[in-house]
C-alpha positions in Angstrom: -18.4 -10.6 -23.3 -19.3 -11.7 -19.8 -22.7 -12.6 -18.6 -24.6 -11.2 -15.7 -24.2 -13.5 -12.8 -26.4 -11.3 -10.5 -29.5 -9.5 -11.4 -31.7 -7.4 -9.4 -34.9 -5.8 -10.7 -37.2 -3.3 -8.8 -35.6 -4.8 -5.4 -37.1 -3.2 -2.3 -36.5 -4.3 1.3 -38.8 -2.8 4.2 -38.5 -3.4 7.9 -40.8 -3.2 10.8 -39.7 -0.8 13.3 -42.2 -2.2 16.0 -41.4 -5.1 18.2 -43.8 -7.3 16.2 -42.2 -10.1 13.9 -43.9 -10.2 10.6 -41.6 -12.9 9.4 -43.7 -15.4 11.6 -47.4 -16.4 11.4 -48.1 -15.3 14.8 -46.3 -11.9 14.0 -48.2 -11.3 11.1 -51.6 -11.7 13.0 -50.2 -9.5 15.8 -49.4 -6.9 13.0 -52.7 -6.7 11.3 -54.5 -6.6 14.7 -52.4 -3.7 16.1 -52.4 -1.8 12.7 -56.3 -1.9 12.8 -56.1 0.3 16.1 -53.4 2.6 14.9 -54.1 3.2 11.3 -52.6 6.7 11.7 -49.1 5.5 12.9 -49.0 3.0 10.2 -46.6 4.9 8.1 -44.1 5.4 10.8 -43.7 2.0 11.9 -42.1 0.8 8.7 -38.4 1.8 7.5 -37.3 1.3 3.7 -33.6 0.0 3.7 -33.7 -0.4 0.0 -36.1 0.9 -2.6 -36.1 -0.2 -6.2 -32.8 -1.4 -6.8 -31.8 -2.4 -10.5 -28.3 -3.9 -10.9 -26.5 -6.3 -13.1 -23.3 -7.8 -12.0 -21.0 -9.6 -14.6 -18.8 -12.5 -14.1 -15.3 -11.8 -12.9 -16.4 -8.1 -12.0 -15.2 -6.5 -8.7 -17.9 -4.4 -7.7 -17.3 -1.7 -4.7 -20.3 -0.6 -2.9 -20.1 2.8 -0.9 -22.4 5.1 1.1 -23.1 6.6 4.5 -24.0 4.5 7.2 -27.7 3.3 7.1 -27.4 3.7 3.3 -28.6 0.2 2.5 -25.1 -1.5 1.7 -25.2 -4.4 4.2 -28.9 -5.1 3.6 -28.2 -5.6 -0.2 -25.3 -8.1 0.7 -27.7 -9.9 3.0 -30.5 -10.1 0.1 -27.7 -11.4 -2.3 -26.4 -13.9 0.3 -30.2 -15.1 1.0 -30.0 -14.2 4.7 -33.2 -12.0 4.3 -35.6 -11.8 1.4 -36.8 -8.7 -0.3 -40.0 -7.2 0.2 -40.5 -6.6 -3.4 -38.5 -7.2 -6.6 -36.5 -10.1 -8.2 -33.1 -11.5 -7.5 -31.3 -13.7 -9.7 -28.1 -15.3 -8.7 -26.3 -17.8 -11.1 -23.9 -19.9 -9.3 -22.9 -20.4 -5.5 -22.2 -17.5 -3.0 -19.9 -17.3 -0.1 -19.9 -14.6 2.3 -18.2 -12.6 4.9 -20.6 -10.4 6.4 -19.9 -10.4 10.0 -17.0 -11.6 12.2 -17.9 -15.2 12.9 -20.8 -15.3 10.8 -21.8 -18.8 9.6 -19.7 -20.3 12.5 -21.3 -22.3 15.5 -19.4 -21.2 18.8 -19.3 -24.8 20.2 -17.6 -26.5 17.1 -13.8 -26.3 16.5 -12.3 -24.2 13.8 -11.8 -27.6 11.7 -15.6 -28.7 12.2 -16.6 -25.0 11.4 -14.7 -25.2 8.0 -16.4 -28.7 7.0 -19.7 -27.4 7.9 -19.3 -24.2 6.2 -18.5 -26.5 3.0 -21.5 -28.6 3.7 -23.9 -25.9 3.7 -22.3 -24.6 0.2 -23.0 -28.2 -1.0 -19.5 -29.5 -1.0 -18.7 -32.9 -0.1 -16.2 -34.0 2.8 -13.7 -34.9 0.1 -13.9 -31.7 -1.6 -13.4 -29.5 1.6 -10.5 -31.9 2.7 -8.5 -31.1 -0.6 -8.5 -27.4 0.3 -8.4 -27.7 4.0 -4.6 -27.3 4.5 -4.5 -24.2 2.2 -7.5 -22.7 4.0 -5.5 -23.2 7.4 -2.4 -22.1 6.0 -3.8 -18.8 4.7 -5.8 -18.1 8.0 -2.4 -18.4 10.0 -4.4 -19.8 13.1 -3.3 -23.6 12.6 -2.4 -23.8 16.4 -5.9 -23.1 17.3 -7.6 -25.0 14.5 -8.9 -27.7 16.8 -10.1 -25.4 19.4 -13.7 -24.2 19.7 -14.1 -20.9 17.9 -16.1 -19.6 21.0 -12.7 -19.0 22.4 -11.2 -17.0 19.2 -10.6 -13.5 19.3 -12.2 -11.3 16.6 -9.1 -11.2 14.5 -9.0 -15.1 14.4 -12.5 -15.3 13.6 -11.9 -12.9 10.7 -9.0 -14.8 9.4 -10.7 -18.2 9.3 -13.8 -16.5 8.0 -12.2 -15.1 5.1 -9.9 -17.9 4.3 -13.1 -20.2 4.2 -15.1 -17.8 2.0 -12.3 -17.4 -0.4 -11.0 -20.9 -0.8 -14.3 -23.0 -1.0 -15.9 -23.7 -4.3 -18.1 -20.7 -5.2 -18.1 -18.2 -8.0 -19.4 -15.2 -6.1 -17.9 -13.7 -3.1 -19.4 -11.0 -0.6 -17.3 -9.1 1.7 -18.7 -6.5 4.3 -16.6 -3.8 6.1 -15.4 -6.6 8.3 -12.1 -6.8 6.5 -11.0 -3.6 8.2 -10.7 -4.9 11.5 -7.8 -7.3 10.3 -3.9 -6.2 11.0 -1.9 -4.8 8.2 -0.5 -7.9 7.0 -3.7 -9.8 6.9 -5.3 -6.8 5.0 -2.6 -7.1 2.5 -2.6 -10.9 2.1 -6.5 -10.5 1.7 -6.2 -7.7 -1.1 -3.9 -9.8 -2.9 -6.4 -12.9 -2.5 -9.1 -10.8 -3.9 -7.1 -10.1 -7.0 -6.4 -13.6 -7.4 -9.7 -14.7 -7.2 -10.9 -12.3 -9.9 -8.3 -13.1 -12.3 -9.7 -16.6 -12.1 -13.2 -15.6 -13.2 -14.7 -15.1 -9.8 -17.0 -12.3 -8.8 -16.5 -10.3 -5.8 -18.6 -7.6 -4.2 -17.1 -5.4 -1.5 -18.7 -3.0 0.9 -16.1 -0.6 2.4 -15.7 2.9 3.8 -11.9 2.6 2.8 -12.0 4.7 -0.4 -8.4 3.4 -1.3 -9.6 -0.2 -1.4 -12.3 0.6 -3.7 -10.0 2.7 -6.2 -7.2 0.1 -5.9 -9.5 -3.2 -6.3 -12.6 -2.6 -8.0 -13.5 -2.7 -11.9 -17.1 -0.8 -11.0 -18.7 1.0 -8.2 -22.2 2.1 -7.1 -23.2 4.7 -4.5 -26.3 4.1 -2.3 -28.1 6.9 -0.5 -31.0 6.3 1.9 -31.7 2.8 0.4 -31.5 4.2 -3.4 -28.9 3.7 -6.0 -28.0 7.1 -7.1 -24.9 6.2 -9.1 -23.2 3.2 -10.8 -19.8 4.1 -12.8 -16.3 3.7 -12.6 -14.6 3.6 -9.2 -13.1 7.0 -9.5 -16.0 8.8 -10.6 -18.1 7.1 -7.6 -15.6 7.9 -5.1 -15.4 11.6 -6.3 -19.1 11.9 -6.1 -19.3 10.5 -2.7 -16.4 12.5 -1.2 -17.7 15.8 -2.9 -20.9 15.2 -0.9 -19.5 14.6 2.2 -16.8 17.1 2.1 -19.1 20.0 1.7 -20.5 19.3 5.3 -16.7 18.4 6.9 -15.2 21.3 5.2 -17.6 23.9 6.8 -16.5 22.2 10.1 -12.9 22.1 9.6 -12.9 25.7 8.5 -13.8 26.8 11.7 -10.8 25.1 13.3 -8.3 27.5 11.7 -5.5 29.0 14.0 -3.3 30.9 11.8 -1.0 32.3 14.8 0.1 30.7 17.9 1.8 32.2 21.0 3.9 30.0 22.8 3.8 30.0 26.7 6.5 32.4 28.5 7.3 29.2 30.9 7.4 26.0 28.8 7.4 22.9 30.8 9.7 21.3 28.6 12.4 22.3 26.1 16.0 23.1 25.8 17.8 25.5 27.8 18.6 28.8 26.5 16.0 28.6 23.7 12.6 30.8 23.9 9.9 30.2 21.5 7.8 33.4 20.9 5.3 32.8 18.1 4.5 30.5 15.1 2.5 32.0 12.2 1.0 31.1 8.9 1.8 33.5 6.0 1.0 34.1 2.5 2.2 37.5 0.8 -0.7 38.0 -1.6 -3.7 38.0 1.0 -4.6 39.5 4.3 -4.8 37.4 7.4 -8.6 37.2 7.1 -8.8 36.0 3.7 -8.9 32.4 2.5 -5.8 30.4 1.4 -6.1 28.9 -2.0 -4.2 26.0 -3.8 -2.3 28.6 -6.2 -0.9 30.6 -3.1 2.7 30.1 -1.8 2.3 29.3 1.9 5.1 30.1 4.4 5.3 28.8 8.2 7.3 31.5 10.2 8.6 30.7 13.7 9.9 33.6 15.9 12.6 32.6 18.6 15.6 33.8 20.7 18.9 31.9 21.3 20.6 32.7 24.7 23.5 31.1 23.5 24.9 29.4 20.1 23.8 25.9 19.2 25.9 24.7 16.2 23.6 21.6 15.7 20.1 23.3 16.1 17.5 22.4 13.7 13.9 23.6 13.1 11.6 20.8 12.3 7.9 21.2 10.8 5.4 18.2 10.4 2.4 18.8 8.4 -0.9 16.5 9.0 -4.2 16.9 6.8 -7.6 16.5 7.8 -6.5 15.2 11.5 -5.0 12.1 9.8 -1.4 10.7 9.9 1.5 12.8 9.2 1.8 13.8 5.6 5.4 15.3 5.3 8.1 16.7 7.7 10.9 18.8 6.7 14.0 20.2 8.6 16.3 23.4 8.3 19.3 20.7 8.2 17.7 18.4 5.7 20.5 16.7 3.6 22.5 20.0 4.2 20.3 21.9 1.6 19.9 25.1 3.4 23.1 26.7 4.3 21.7 30.0 5.1 19.6 28.7 8.0 22.2 28.6 10.7 21.3 28.8 14.5 25.0 28.8 15.5 24.9 32.2 17.2 22.9 33.8 20.0 20.3 36.4 19.6 16.5 36.8 18.1 15.6 35.0 14.7 12.8 34.5 12.2 12.8 31.1 10.5 10.6 30.7 7.6 9.8 27.5 5.6 7.7 28.1 2.4 5.7 25.7 0.4 5.2 26.5 -3.3 1.9 27.0 -5.2 -0.3 24.1 -5.7 1.4 22.2 -2.9 -1.7 21.8 -1.0 -4.9 20.1 -1.9 -8.1 21.3 -0.5 -8.4 20.5 3.2 -7.3 21.5 6.7 -3.6 21.4 7.4 -1.9 21.5 10.7 1.5 22.2 11.6 3.7 21.1 14.4 6.9 22.4 15.2 10.1 20.7 17.0 13.4 22.3 17.8 16.2 19.7 18.3 19.9 19.5 18.7 22.3 17.0 20.5 21.4 18.6 23.7 17.4 17.4 23.4 14.2 18.4 22.0 11.8 20.9 22.2 8.4 19.0 22.0 5.6 21.0 23.2 4.5 22.3 19.8 2.0 19.8 18.4 -0.8 21.2 15.8 0.0 24.7 17.1 -1.3 26.2 13.5 -4.2 25.2 11.6 -5.1 26.5 8.3 -7.6 25.6 5.6 -6.9 25.5 1.8 -9.7 25.8 -0.7 -9.8 25.7 -4.5 -9.5 29.2 -6.2 -13.1 30.5 -7.0 -13.8 29.8 -10.8 -11.1 27.9 -11.4 -12.6 24.5 -11.5 -11.2 23.0 -14.9 -9.2 20.2 -13.2 -12.4 18.9 -11.9 -10.9 15.4 -11.6 -8.3 16.6 -8.9 -11.1 18.6 -7.0 -12.4 16.0 -4.8 -9.4 13.4 -5.3 -7.9 12.0 -1.9 -4.6 13.7 -2.6 -2.9 15.1 0.4 -0.4 17.2 -2.1 -0.5 18.1 -5.8 3.0 19.9 -6.8 3.3 20.9 -10.5 5.2 18.6 -12.4 7.0 19.6 -15.5 5.9 18.0 -18.9 7.3 18.0 -22.1 6.4 16.3 -25.5 8.9 15.5 -28.4 7.7 14.6 -31.8 9.1 11.3 -32.9 
């Protein structure tokens, strides 16, 4: 069994909200004198960023730390990296620590990228020869070899990040601390970074990650903890911690999302764009088992109905629907002509029609869904129909047996077919 490389016992950190600097001798004198004349305001001038944190992190562990802004995540990393000292409590770190807490942190702006690599190595107690053995690998991973001999003050934030992470992950250290800073990298760099983190832990290094990206916590971490207002409220598996965090935040978010519902949309009589001869009348969200004022639930069959009139037949006319969840990127798209699966839907005639697209029970997870409607043919597009419908889906009252699914970040959840045979 691996032994702890990080141990915290009763660690608290208090910040002075006044303008004085208690970290200096002069600041401490000024603070004491001012507090003598304003004793009633003494409690208001301090903010506890961390309070009584007990924690043990084992060798080779990938620990994820999540929580709202201001919960103490970054303060905890700064204590572990010895940037700041705790107000009280004991911190024991066995081994060397490299950290990436801010873009460009630890870099001197007037030095070149090459010089900063050697400077960071020296600060970690490495010799010039040891850094030189890893230098080419550091530069290759960062992808900024063209600018390695330029002063880093001319680097973009992305270049800072690439070099900073490369230095932190390649120099000799057994503990690596990473703040949310990785989220500013492009997709290619984020993928390379995640792969590097997996490689580091497989070699026995310990990684601590602060992130608001729940997918990163779920896919990378072996353990996770949740901070609230400076207190450690849960330390468990990544899935349980993410579920607990999302359940707390979703309750407030869901109330706001419910107020955005718009189950019926009347199209303008004189659309500014569109296909000549096509008139869109109305789009509606329907469910056979409920009234228009009742809530939608995950066990409802939900349909999108579109009323339209064609002044002339259009043989290759298609109705397309795009679904988004919680204002995020498109979730799914479907169309009447998809793979030729819907022969009953034919708009090759003039007249008025109702076109209906139905989604089965348990297709939608909990959340706010928006529907965009598009009509298209070889003549052109009718595109002025983005997010015309919005509907909120909730879990059926009293049916919470599938608690593992309740607050999971899944967009959809169709029922699969399960079978079992005795061997």
